[in-house]
N, C-alpha and C positions, 0 to 999 in steps of 0.2 A: 504494500500500500504506500502511495506517495505521501511522504511527510512534508508538511508545510515548512517552508523556510521563513522564519519571522522577518518581517520587513524592518529596516532600521527605524527607530522612533521618529527620525526627521523626514522619512519618506512621505510624500503626499500624492499618491496616485490618483485619488478622486479629484483633488484640486487641479492637478495637471490635466486630467481628462476634461473637466469642465472648461478650463482655459482653451483647450484645443477645439472643443465644440463652439466656443465663442468665435475663435478665429475662422472656423469652418463657415459659420453664419456670415461673417464678413466676406468670405470668398464667394458664397452664393450671391450676396448682394452685388459684388463686383462683376460677376458673370452677367447678371441682369443689366447693370449699367453699361457693361461692354456691349451687350446686345443692342441696347438703345442707341449707343454711340454709333454702331454700324448702321442701324436702321435709319438714323437721321443724317447719315453721311458726314459725321463730325470728326472722324478719326484722324484726319490730316490737318485739322485746324491749328494744331501746335506743331511747328516744324522743327523744334529743337528739343534736345534731351538734356534737361538740367535737373538731375536728381535732387539737389538740395535747394538751389535758388528758385527752381520751378515750383516750389511749394507755395510761394506767394504769387497770386494772380496779378494781372495789370491793375494798377490803382489810379492812374492818371490818364487823361485823354491822350497824352503823348505816348505813354506805354501801350495803350490799346491800339493806337495808330501804328506803332512799330510792329506789334504782333500781326496786325492786319496786312501791313506791307510785306512781311515775311510770307504770309499765306498767298499773297498775290503773285509771288514768284514761282509757284508750283503749278504743274499742268492742270490740277483739278480746278483751280480758280480760272486759269487762262482759257480752258476749253469748255468748262461746264458752268462756272459760276460768275462769269463776267457781269459786272454791274451790281454784284452783291453789296448791300449797304453795310455800314459798320454795325448797325443793330442786328442784321442777319448774321454777321460774323460772330458777334457776341453769343448768339443763341447756340451755334454749333461749338464754339469754344467752351461753353459751359459743360457740355457732356464729356468732351475729351478731358477737360481739366478735372472734373469730378472723378472720372475713371482713373486718372493718374494719381489723384489725391487719395483715393481709396487704396490704391496699391501701396503708397507710402504708409498709410495708416495701418495696413495689414502687416507691413514690415516691422513697424514700431511695436504693434500689438503682439507680435511674435517674439522679437528679439529681446525686448526689455524683461518680460516675464520669464523667458528662458534663462536669462542671466540671473535673475532673482532666485529662481528655483535652484539653479546650479550653485550659487553662493550659499544658499540655505541647506544644501545637500538633500534636497527634497526629491530628486529624480531617482526612481528605483533603478537598481542595477540592470543593465542591458537596454535601457531606454535613452541614455544620453546621446549615443551616436545616431539614433533614429531622429531625435529632435533636431540635432545639428544638420542632418541630411535634409530635413524639411526646410530648415532655414536657408540652406544653400540653394535648394530647389526654388524657393521663393525669390531669391536674388536673381537666379537665372531667368525666372519668368519675366522680370523687368527687362533684362537684356533681350529676350525673345520679343517682347512687346515693341521695343525700339527697332529691332531688326525688321519686324513687320511694317512699322510706320515708314522706314526708309525706302521700302519697295514702292511707295507711292509718291515720293518727293521729286523725282527727276524725269521719268519717262511715262509712267502710268498716271491715270486719273483716279485710281483707287489703289488700295493695298493688294498685294498678292493673296489670292484666296488660299493658296497652300500655306503661306506664312500665317494667315489668320487662323486656319484650322489648327496649325501647330500651337499657336498661342492659346486657343480655347481648350484644346485637348490637354495641354500641359496644366492649365488651371484646374481642370476637372480631375486630372491624375493627382495633383497635390491635395485637392479636396478629399479624394478617396483615401489617400494615405493618411491624412489627418484623422479622418473618421475611424479608420482601422486601428490606428495606434490608440486613439481615445477609447475605443471599445476594449482593447486589450487592457488598458489601465483601469477601466471600470471593473473588469473581471478581477484584476489584481487587488483592487480596493475591497472587493467582496470576500476574497479568499487569497491568502498568501501562497496557497498551493496552485493557484491558477496559472496556466501556461499560455503564452501567446497562441492565438488561433492559427491554424495552418491553412494554406491554400489547398483546396480540394479540386478535383477534376471538374465538378459541376460549377464551382465558383469561378475557376479560370475560364471555362467555356462560356459561361454567361457574361462575364465581364468583357471577354474578347468580342462576343457578338454585339454587345451593347456599344463597345468601342467603335466598331464599324458603323453602327447607326449614328453615333455622335459625330464621327468623322464626316459622314456625308451630310449631316445636318449643318456642320460648320462650312462645308463646301457650298451648300445651298445658300447660306448667308453671304459667303464671300463672292459668289457669282450672281447674286440677286436672282437665283434660279426659282425662287418662290413666285416670281412674276411670269414664269413661262405659261402658266394656266391658272384659271380661277375655278376649275372644275374638279370634282372628285366623284367617283373613282376614276373616270376617264380623264385624259389630258387632251383638251381641244378636240373632243369627239373620238379619240382613239385610245386604246389601252396602252400601246407602245407609241411614244411620240415621234420616234425617229430622230435623226441627228439634226442639230442646228448648226454644226460646223461641218464643212466639206473638206474632203481630201486628207483627213487625219486618220490615224490608226485607232483601233478599238481601245487600246490602252490609253491613248490620249483622251478619247471621248469619255471614258469612265470617270476621269478625275477633272475634266475641263469643259465638257459640253454641258451647258445649263440644263437642257431637257433630260439628258441621260442621268446626270447627278440627281435631279429632282425625282426621276423615275425610281432610281435605286433607293433613295432615302424613303420614298413613299412605300415601297413594297418590302424592303429589308426590315421595316418596322415589325412586320408580322413574324419574321424569323426571331427577332428580339423578343416579341411577346411570348412565343412558344418557349424560349429558353427561360424567360423570367417566370413563367407559370411553373415550369419544372423546378426551378430553384425554390420558389415559394412553397411548393408542395413538400419539398425535401425538408424545409426547416419549420413547417407549420406546427409540428408537435412540440418543438422546444422553444420557438420564438414566434408566437402567433402574431405579435405586433409587426414583426418584420414582414410576414406574409401579407398582412393587410396593407402595410405601407407600399409594398411592391405592386400589388394589384391596383391600389388606388392611384398610384403615381403613373403607371403605364396607361391605365384607362383614361385618366384625365389628359395625359400627354397626347394620346391619339385624337381625342376630341378637339383639343386645342390646335393640333396640327392641321386637321381637316378644316376647322373654322378659319384658321389663319390663311390658308390657301383660298378658300371660297370667298373670303372678305377682301381679297386683293392685297394681302399683306398688311392688314390693319396693325398699327404699331403696338397697340395695347395687347392684342391677342398674340402677336409675335413675341413681345417681351414676356408674357406669361408662359408661352411655349418654352422659352429659354429657361425661365425660372423653374418650371416643373421638370425640365430635363436635368437640371442640377440636382433637384430633390430626388429624382429617379436614381441618379448615381449614388446618392447617400443611402437610399432604401436598398439598392442592390448590394452595396458594400456591406450593409448590416446583415443582409441575407447570406452573403458569401461568408461573412465572419461567423455567423451562427452555424453554417454548415461546417466550418472549420473547427468548431468546438465539439462536434459529434465524434466521439471516440469509439 
């Protein structure tokens, strides 16, 4: 029989888990704001990366004009937004600034408590390196975000959809890792004998299938592929829409053709649903809440996806679709974690 190893008196697994959940909530919020930033075409309104000084927004008319002049130099303004007023620029600047400010807030909300827990020796053995890895991943996410923005500053009128997908998927991967570690710590708080959950075949398969769905969702956003049609289940009167790009390979079309990307995202969703149902059935007996959360999240996500398309990409519905997508990741990770506790 496994004997419990007493935790040091200074260890605070429950407090650390609650802190990680709070950071995860901030990441969900940032994913939503990032989605609105994309939907409002605001992502290129700030053309410089100033991690420290960029925290303070323009405060004077001269500062606002300088930012606007920087924006006027890029192709998005020159080809798409000629004649935009300063008031219009301030509107798109707001969303990109808020998105970047949230990123900085998440960095501070993670780094400072991590330092405090480390000084107080409150981090249980085996978790220090995981928390540091999450901190490094968060820092890299900022770098990837700027890498994404640079793709739209010189030749394109928008950011690369591939880089946008990388940025979003990395955010969701960090969210998933945060929740997993927090669940492990919650288990440790309940029992010193608790071991970290293991990755199981069904957990890996389900998250991989969901990853594909999220990838194509991000590509849909990056290519504005939701505007290909406002019909469901058909696409402009046809089940299969055909190519909108000519003379390209199948491999190119899968990741770059708006109609094909939309088609894959629309129908791979049902593969994801089947996998999620299997996972929820697997864990229902030991974690009924996880099972309910998975079913609720994917059901609502499907309805929101259909409504978003049929509304012609209504911004509120599209933002809710992105929010529930992040919550579906959280529910799936909880289910996979519960499956990993079945011995």
